[in-house]
Residue, then its C-alpha position, 0 to 999 in steps of 0.5 A: m463500509s469495511k468489506g470485512y477488513i479490520p485495523d491491524s498494527t502488527g509490527r507497528i505498521e498500520s494496515s487494514l487486514h481481511p482476517e478470512t483471506g489474510v490480505k493486508i493493505v498498507y497506505q504509503n506516500v511515494d515519490l511517483a505512482c502509475s509510471k511504467a518506467k519506474g516503480p513507486q519508491a516510499i518517501s520515507g525508507k522502509g525498515p526491517a519490520a516492512d521487510r519482514m512483513i513482505e517476506k513473510a507474506q510474499g516469501f516465495l519458495f519458487q519463482l513466480d513464473d514457476i507457480p501453477e495458476a491455482i497456487n498462484s492465486k492463493v499466494l496473491n490472496n495471502a499478501v501485503w498490498f500497498l496503496c501507493v499515493a503520490v502528490n505533486g502540487e495539485s496532481v495526485t496519482a495512486e496505485l495498488s502494488l504488491p512488492v516482492s521485496i525491500e531492497n536498499q530500504n525501499f521497494g524492490r520488484f513488484v508482482e503486480r501493480i494496479f493503476l487506480v488514478k493515473s496522471g491527469e485523472w485527478d480533479p481537485t475541483k471534485v474534492a470535498p473542501l477542508p473543514s473550517a476553523n470553526d468546526d468542532y473536532e474531537l482529537v484523540i491523542s495517544r502514545k504509540e506503543 
């Protein structure tokens, strides 16, 4: 169920966009998720397109603490969230994070981090099995534009 989200590839960054609210969600593989000591870092560095996308959506004129609550909720709704997933062997952790900026080709500070799957909560026995080699697949191969 899409809940109103549509595919979006603005700036060649694949994401899901809610056109009414402006909320965008981007999937990101990270080194570590759900750690209070350290924010997630993208496995592959973030480029200028991600930097522009975050700055455009989260480019605050004021410090976040100085924004009144009514305005603050509107700022957070028109934002770029990252679904950060870390896989280490059979351990999987995931969080939904709202970065403020890109620093040194990776996430800088975060406005919000919501822990979805914390360490030890992932049960690999409840994951659907991979399809067998005998299953039919319809592969779609296209050139990235």
